[in-house]
C-alpha positions, 0 to 999 in steps of 0.5 A, a space after each residue: 499500500 502506497 504512503 499517498 493512499 493512506 488518508 483516503 483509505 484512513 481518514 476520509 471520514 473523520 471530522 477533523 481531516 475534513 477542515 481541509 475541506 474547508 480550505 479547498 472551498 471557492 477555488 474560483 480565483 478571487 475578483 480583487 486577489 490583489 495581493 497576489 498580483 505581486 508575484 502573477 507574473 512569477 507564478 505563470 512562468 510554471 503553470 497558470 494554476 499557481 496563481 488560483 491557489 495563490 488567491 486561495 492562499 490570500 483568502 484563507 490567511 485573511 479569513 481564517 478564523 472563519 473559514 476554519 470556525 470548526 477549530 477553536 484553537 488558533 495555533 491548531 488553524 494555523 497548523 491546518 493552514 500551513 499543511 494545506 498549502 504547502 501539500 497543494 504546492 507540492 501536488 500542483 508541482 507534480 501535476 503541472 511542472 514535475 520539477 520537485 526543485 524549483 518549490 522553493 522559488 514557488 514557495 518564496 512568492 508565497 512568502 511575499 505575498 504573505 508579508 504583504 498581507 502582514 504589514 497591513 495586518 489582516 492576516 489572523 494571527 497565523 504565519 507562514 512558514 517557510 524554512 528552506 532546509 524543510 523541502 515539500 517531502 519532508 513537509 508532506 511527511 509531517 503533515 501525515 503524522 500531525 494527522 495520523 495524531 489529530 485523527 487517532 481516534 477515529 482511526 482506531 474506530 475504524 480498524 475496530 469495526 473494518 477487518 479489512 483495513 485492519 489488516 492494512 493498518 500495520 504498515 500505515 503504523 510503521 510508516 508513522 512510526 518511522 516519521 515518529 523517530 524523526 520527529 523527536 530528533 528535530 522537534 524535542 530538542 533545541 538542536 534539531 533544524 528541520 521542525 516545521 513550526 518555530 515554536 508550538 509543535 512539539 506537543 508529542 515529545 512525552 507522549 506517543 500512546 498513539 503508536 501503540 498497535 491497535 487490536 482488531 476485531 478481525 473475522 473469521 467468516 472467510 476461514 469458517 467459509 472455506 471448512 464449510 466447503 472442505 466438509 462438503 463432498 461435492 465441494 470439489 466437484 464443482 470446484 475442479 478448476 480453481 483453488 479454495 480461498 484461503 483466510 489471510 491474518 487468521 486470528 490465533 484460536 480461531 479455528 483456521 487450520 493450517 492449509 497443509 493440512 486442511 489439503 492433505 484431509 481433503 485429500 484424504 477424503 477424496 482418496 476413500 469416497 473414489 475406493 468406494 465408489 470402486 466397490 460400488 462398480 465391482 458390486 453392480 457388474 458381478 450383480 448384473 451378471 449373475 441376474 441377467 447373463 447365462 453365466 449367471 445361470 450357469 453359477 446359479 445351476 452350479 451353486 444348486 446342484 451343490 445345495 442338491 448334493 448336499 442335501 442328499 448326502 446329509 439324508 443320506 447320512 441320517 438314514 445310515 445311521 438310523 439303519 445302523 441305529 436298527 442293526 444295533 438294536 436287532 444285535 443286542 436283542 436278539 442276544 437276549 431271545 432265548 428260543 424255548 424248545 417244550 419237551 
């Protein structure tokens, strides 16, 4: 995820971030725009759009208290204003002349306009911060840190309610942590030369709670759906050429199995299922041959003859045993028969 995408992804719904929208209003060129006329010729050499931006700059500087009435503190209004104008200049350069080295010279033109307004005491106690050592890229990083901290509560609520943003949040936080290290060096001691504001920007030197990782309520719906698919005996048949979706970054204890384990279980299941179908096919073929072909008739006759012979043999054995018993009885009876002859 690109750093340029972070504001649009995490900040666009925040009320604090929407204050920049107030500064963007009325981008049509002011009819008078008298103070910007001093630098109109120079700015036009780069691109005429810079003249339009200068007019908005002039208007916002003079009426800042009214434009940003949603922010109660003048010091914070001034920070919003400075971050806004440097970000606008950077984007205009990228969209037109595409030469970042011209950034300082263009900012000097805006500094002249500010000086004229200050002399007339028309500005709302807000200074245009110009420091040649801070290029527009560094201003962008300071702005990203400022916006993250000012909108931290909103970001936290958003991340806890959106599992997709929860997965992207660690990258965003890592980017902010890197900026904060530079902030500690430049703005939390008297030796820094690249702090964006000459005063009033050391608020977070001893407070970095916003750098704590957030515990997201990421759901395992995807993993659950995949487990149900594995349990279905028809899922592989319906998706022969597709790969089942795997749950990314699942939380421990969510019931998610390692993909290798799932694929192994799935393979074993279908091996057993194939073996079952093979046995069923063999049984069906044998039944058909036995029931409806001459081969089956031959088998039945053989089995029937064997059964008849077995029955005959059994009857013969019973008969023989009966005869033997009769003979034994006669034998013993004869032994006891005494022939009596009368004299």
